[in-house]
LOKE-163632 format. One record per residue: x, y, z of N, C-alpha, C in turn; residue number from 0. Coordinates in pm, 1 decimal, always signed. Last residue first. Layout:
! residues N
+----------+----------+----------+----------+----------+----------+----------+----------+----------+-----+
:       nu :       nv :       nw :      cau :      cav :      caw :       cu :       cv :       cw :  nr :
+----------+----------+----------+----------+----------+----------+----------+----------+----------+-----+
:        X :        Y :        Z :        X :        Y :        Z :        X :        Y :        Z : NUM :
...
+----------+----------+----------+----------+----------+----------+----------+----------+----------+-----+
END
This chain:
! residues 66
+----------+----------+----------+----------+----------+----------+----------+----------+----------+-----+
:       nu :       nv :       nw :      cau :      cav :      caw :       cu :       cv :       cw :  nr :
+----------+----------+----------+----------+----------+----------+----------+----------+----------+-----+
:  -1044.4 :  +2397.2 :  -1487.9 :  -1022.7 :  +2251.4 :  -1491.9 :   -889.8 :  +2216.1 :  -1550.0 :  65 :
:  -1145.6 :  +2654.5 :  -1257.4 :  -1084.0 :  +2606.0 :  -1382.1 :  -1056.8 :  +2456.7 :  -1371.8 :  64 :
:  -1241.5 :  +2775.0 :  -1034.3 :  -1333.0 :  +2688.1 :  -1107.4 :  -1275.9 :  +2636.6 :  -1237.0 :  63 :
:  -1094.5 :  +2918.4 :   -863.1 :  -1122.8 :  +2981.0 :   -992.7 :  -1219.2 :  +2899.0 :  -1074.5 :  62 :
:  -1074.0 :  +2745.4 :   -644.4 :  -1134.1 :  +2876.7 :   -625.3 :  -1169.4 :  +2945.8 :   -757.0 :  61 :
:   -942.6 :  +2521.1 :   -757.0 :  -1075.9 :  +2506.6 :   -695.6 :  -1146.8 :  +2642.4 :   -688.5 :  60 :
:   -696.0 :  +2633.4 :   -834.4 :   -782.5 :  +2568.2 :   -934.3 :   -925.6 :  +2558.7 :   -881.7 :  59 :
:   -603.7 :  +2710.8 :   -584.4 :   -624.5 :  +2809.9 :   -690.6 :   -720.0 :  +2755.6 :   -795.9 :  58 :
:   -585.0 :  +2461.3 :   -461.0 :   -673.9 :  +2564.8 :   -406.5 :   -704.5 :  +2670.3 :   -510.4 :  57 :
:   -390.2 :  +2339.4 :   -623.6 :   -525.4 :  +2284.1 :   -616.5 :   -625.5 :  +2385.2 :   -561.1 :  56 :
:   -168.9 :  +2505.6 :   -573.9 :   -218.2 :  +2488.7 :   -710.3 :   -361.8 :  +2436.3 :   -709.6 :  55 :
:   -140.5 :  +2467.8 :   -295.5 :   -169.4 :  +2601.0 :   -348.9 :   -226.5 :  +2591.3 :   -490.2 :  54 :
:    -78.4 :  +2192.9 :   -286.1 :   -197.5 :  +2246.3 :   -218.5 :   -237.4 :  +2380.6 :   -277.4 :  53 :
:   +164.8 :  +2192.1 :   -425.8 :    +49.8 :  +2119.1 :   -479.4 :    -79.0 :  +2171.7 :   -417.5 :  52 :
:   +321.1 :  +2343.2 :   -249.9 :   +304.7 :  +2387.4 :   -388.5 :   +180.8 :  +2321.2 :   -449.8 :  51 :
:   +315.9 :  +2188.6 :    -17.7 :   +260.7 :  +2324.3 :    -14.1 :   +233.5 :  +2375.8 :   -155.2 :  50 :
:   +453.6 :  +1956.6 :    -97.3 :   +311.5 :  +1950.2 :    -66.8 :   +247.2 :  +2088.6 :    -69.4 :  49 :
:   +680.1 :  +1987.4 :   -370.0 :   +650.9 :  +2005.8 :   -228.8 :   +499.9 :  +2008.9 :   -209.4 :  48 :
:   +709.3 :  +1729.7 :   -613.2 :   +678.6 :  +1867.6 :   -576.6 :   +652.2 :  +1873.9 :   -427.6 :  47 :
:   +927.2 :  +1530.2 :   -823.7 :   +837.0 :  +1550.6 :   -709.6 :   +816.2 :  +1699.7 :   -686.3 :  46 :
:   +949.7 :  +1347.3 :  -1130.9 :   +984.0 :  +1462.8 :  -1046.9 :   +881.5 :  +1478.7 :   -933.7 :  45 :
:   +992.3 :   +990.6 :  -1133.8 :   +914.7 :  +1110.1 :  -1166.7 :   +955.8 :  +1226.5 :  -1077.1 :  44 :
:  +1118.3 :   +764.5 :  -1046.0 :  +1198.6 :   +857.5 :  -1125.5 :  +1122.2 :   +983.8 :  -1164.8 :  43 :
:   +914.7 :   +626.4 :   -910.5 :  +1032.1 :   +673.3 :   -837.3 :  +1110.9 :   +779.1 :   -914.1 :  42 :
:   +695.3 :   +502.3 :  -1010.0 :   +698.4 :   +648.5 :  -1016.4 :   +821.5 :   +709.2 :   -950.8 :  41 :
:   +732.7 :   +233.3 :   -960.8 :   +718.7 :   +278.8 :  -1099.2 :   +737.7 :   +429.3 :  -1111.2 :  40 :
:   +730.0 :   +234.3 :   -679.2 :   +852.5 :   +197.1 :   -750.4 :   +848.7 :   +245.0 :   -895.7 :  39 :
:   +461.0 :   +302.6 :   -633.0 :   +568.4 :   +389.5 :   -583.8 :   +697.4 :   +361.2 :   -659.7 :  38 :
:   +338.2 :    +77.8 :   -743.0 :   +313.6 :   +209.8 :   -801.3 :   +422.9 :   +307.2 :   -759.4 :  37 :
:   +431.0 :   -117.0 :   -566.1 :   +464.8 :   -127.3 :   -708.1 :   +445.2 :     +7.6 :   -777.2 :  36 :
:   +310.8 :    -32.8 :   -328.0 :   +457.1 :    -30.9 :   -339.3 :   +502.1 :    -39.6 :   -484.1 :  35 :
:    +41.7 :    -83.1 :   -394.3 :    +86.1 :    +53.0 :   -364.4 :   +237.0 :    +65.7 :   -378.9 :  34 :
:    +51.7 :   -362.1 :   -417.4 :    +16.8 :   -281.0 :   -534.3 :    +62.2 :   -136.9 :   -514.2 :  33 :
:   +112.4 :   -428.0 :   -151.9 :   +206.5 :   -461.9 :   -259.0 :   +179.4 :   -380.9 :   -384.7 :  32 :
:   -123.1 :   -341.0 :    -25.2 :     +5.3 :   -278.9 :     +8.7 :   +108.9 :   -306.1 :    -99.7 :  31 :
:   -306.1 :   -520.5 :   -140.3 :   -320.8 :   -376.4 :   -162.0 :   -190.7 :   -302.2 :   -133.1 :  30 :
:   -208.1 :   -757.2 :    -30.3 :   -205.6 :   -739.8 :   -175.2 :   -218.8 :   -591.2 :   -210.3 :  29 :
:   -262.7 :   -706.0 :   +242.7 :   -124.9 :   -724.6 :   +196.7 :   -112.3 :   -705.2 :    +46.0 :  28 :
:   -543.7 :   -692.4 :   +233.4 :   -465.5 :   -578.5 :   +280.1 :   -321.5 :   -587.7 :   +231.1 :  27 :
:   -606.7 :   -950.5 :   +150.6 :   -641.7 :   -837.9 :    +65.0 :   -564.2 :   -713.1 :   +103.7 :  26 :
:   -510.1 :  -1092.6 :   +377.8 :   -454.9 :  -1117.5 :   +244.4 :   -481.9 :   -998.8 :   +152.4 :  25 :
:   -678.4 :   -998.6 :   +580.4 :   -534.0 :   -974.7 :   +587.7 :   -468.8 :   -990.2 :   +450.6 :  24 :
:   -924.6 :  -1094.3 :   +478.0 :   -905.1 :   -951.4 :   +502.4 :   -756.2 :   -917.3 :   +507.8 :  23 :
:   -889.7 :  -1368.6 :   +477.5 :   -904.8 :  -1299.1 :   +350.2 :   -881.2 :  -1149.2 :   +365.6 :  22 :
:   -628.5 :  -1464.3 :   +705.3 :   -768.6 :  -1434.4 :   +677.1 :   -774.3 :  -1363.8 :   +541.5 :  21 :
:   -373.9 :  -1701.7 :   +620.2 :   -416.9 :  -1567.2 :   +656.4 :   -566.2 :  -1554.5 :   +633.7 :  20 :
:   -143.5 :  -1947.8 :   +690.2 :   -282.9 :  -1922.3 :   +656.1 :   -319.7 :  -1784.3 :   +708.4 :  19 :
:   +170.4 :  -2032.7 :   +550.7 :    +93.2 :  -1962.1 :   +652.8 :    -49.2 :  -1941.8 :   +602.1 :  18 :
:   +438.2 :  -2274.4 :   +516.4 :   +332.8 :  -2185.5 :   +468.9 :   +261.2 :  -2121.4 :   +584.6 :  17 :
:   +627.0 :  -2422.7 :   +639.4 :   +634.8 :  -2412.7 :   +493.6 :   +529.5 :  -2319.6 :   +435.9 :  16 :
:   +818.3 :  -2489.3 :   +922.1 :   +711.8 :  -2405.6 :   +867.5 :   +732.5 :  -2392.5 :   +716.1 :  15 :
:   +886.1 :  -2814.4 :  +1031.1 :   +936.6 :  -2696.1 :   +961.2 :   +818.9 :  -2619.3 :   +900.3 :  14 :
:   +812.0 :  -3053.6 :  +1147.9 :   +782.6 :  -2930.1 :  +1219.8 :   +835.4 :  -2804.2 :  +1153.9 :  13 :
:   +831.7 :  -3281.0 :  +1006.4 :   +945.0 :  -3251.2 :  +1095.3 :   +925.9 :  -3119.6 :  +1169.3 :  12 :
:   +614.2 :  -3272.3 :   +844.1 :   +613.2 :  -3373.2 :   +950.9 :   +725.4 :  -3349.9 :  +1051.3 :  11 :
:   +573.8 :  -2914.8 :   +804.5 :   +605.4 :  -3048.7 :   +756.9 :   +596.1 :  -3146.0 :   +873.7 :  10 :
:   +297.9 :  -2683.5 :   +844.9 :   +428.5 :  -2738.4 :   +882.0 :   +446.7 :  -2878.5 :   +822.8 :   9 :
:   +146.7 :  -2380.8 :   +817.0 :   +150.2 :  -2512.6 :   +756.2 :   +290.4 :  -2565.8 :   +784.5 :   8 :
:    +14.4 :  -2183.9 :  +1084.5 :   +123.3 :  -2222.0 :   +995.8 :   +100.3 :  -2361.7 :   +939.3 :   7 :
:   -201.7 :  -1922.5 :  +1148.5 :   -186.2 :  -2067.1 :  +1148.4 :    -80.3 :  -2102.7 :  +1045.5 :   6 :
:   -187.9 :  -1636.5 :  +1358.2 :   -169.8 :  -1698.6 :  +1228.5 :   -158.1 :  -1849.2 :  +1247.9 :   5 :
:   -371.0 :  -1375.8 :  +1515.0 :   -298.3 :  -1501.3 :  +1524.5 :   -295.5 :  -1566.2 :  +1387.1 :   4 :
:   -304.4 :  -1034.7 :  +1420.2 :   -395.6 :  -1146.8 :  +1440.7 :   -313.2 :  -1274.1 :  +1451.1 :   3 :
:   -258.2 :   -700.9 :  +1487.4 :   -192.6 :   -831.1 :  +1480.3 :   -293.4 :   -940.5 :  +1510.9 :   2 :
:   -414.1 :   -457.3 :  +1286.1 :   -404.9 :   -526.0 :  +1414.6 :   -342.7 :   -663.3 :  +1395.2 :   1 :
:   -253.8 :   -222.7 :  +1092.4 :   -331.3 :   -345.1 :  +1091.2 :   -308.7 :   -415.3 :  +1224.6 :   0 :
+----------+----------+----------+----------+----------+----------+----------+----------+----------+-----+
END
């Protein structure tokens, strides 16, 4: 994501208390948070090597099985 300038909400003493983001940046951040939540939920699931998954999918595609 390209770095964009941000506007801060500050108190009368100049302390930053908030930030204003574009809707596009906000939606991107929310999407990233959702992805991280899914990763955290699936952390305990068994994993497979990419080559194994590719081979299984290619076999399935080539045989037309579902």
